[in-house]
N, C-alpha and C positions, 0 to 999 in steps of 0.2 A: 065930741071935740072936733071932726071933721065936719058938720053942720055949723057952726060955730070958726071954723077956721073956713069955712065957704062964706061966711056973714064976713066978714074981715077983711075980705079978698079976694083968700088967694083961690087961685082957678088951676093950680096941679099941688095934688098930695099924691104922696105914698102912705099909705097904709100899710102895717107892720100888725101881723099878729101871726102868735101858730102855727091858726090854722088858715093865713091869709083869706082866699078865694073861697077855701072849699065850709065857711065860716057859714051856721046857720043866715045871719043877717045879712052875710057880705052882699047878693046878687043883689037885696033891694037899699041897700044904700048904697052902691054901685048908684042905680037906677034913679035915685033922688040928687046925689053929687048934680052925674049925670044934664038933669034938670036946670039944674044952678048954674049951669054953663063949666060946671067944673069938671076938667079929664082928671080921674080917681082909679089905681091900679092899687089891688092888693095884694100884696105878697107873704107870702109862707116863709117866718122866721123867727127862730127861739130870741128873741133878746140877749141872751147869756151863750149865746155860738156865736163866737167868734167870724169863726169861717161863715158862714148862710147871713151873719148883719156885711160882711166883708162880698155878698155875690147883691146883696139888698146897693149898699150902694152902689154896688160897679152900674146893676142894672138903674139906675136911679139919672146917673151918671147918662146915662145912652141916651134916656129921653132929652135931651139939651136944652132941659129947665133945674138951675142950679139948685142945690139942696138950703134951704136959706130958713132953715129952723127946724131943730128937733122940738117933739113934743111926747116923754115918756111920765104914761099912767097905768104901766103895769099895776094890779098887785090880785090881792088872791084874798073874797073876799069870804067872811067866817063869822057872820055878824052873831050876837048871841045880847042878850043884854049885859053892858058892863059887869053888874054881877058876876055872871057867869063865864066871863073870859079869865078862864087859865091864864098864864105868863108864855106859853107856849103859843095858848089861837092869839094873842094879840099880836106877838111877837111876828103871825099871819099875817098878820091887816097891814103890813110896810110896806111900800112900792120896794119892786126888785133894782137895789142897786145898782147888783155887779150888768145888768139889762142897763142902768141907764151909765154904766161908765164906760159902754163899748161906744158908746161917740168919739169918745177920744180914737179909737180906730184911723177916725179918716183921717186922714190927708190936709194939710191947713188948708188948703184952697171948699174941701167939705163940709168944716167942721159950723158948726152957726152958732 
């Protein structure tokens, strides 16, 4: 997703994940984006944690670059052939709706 956004012209990205800059792929992704002229910052936060999301929004505000959009694509992947998916496993495949609703926490000037 970040590479796609960079290809569309995004030059400042705030990437949020539970592990943030500690995620194994974080350093490589940030380096690749930097090579494309993108300033990207990785933040550690769980999107279901209201206080954590407020801290991220405050940090983004402090950069001086307005928040112009939110892409929420978190999900837990639990692959199996469709014939082997129980209802419980199938429900796990849905995006986390509570996290998607966190963007309502942002004041109107920060809402996408």
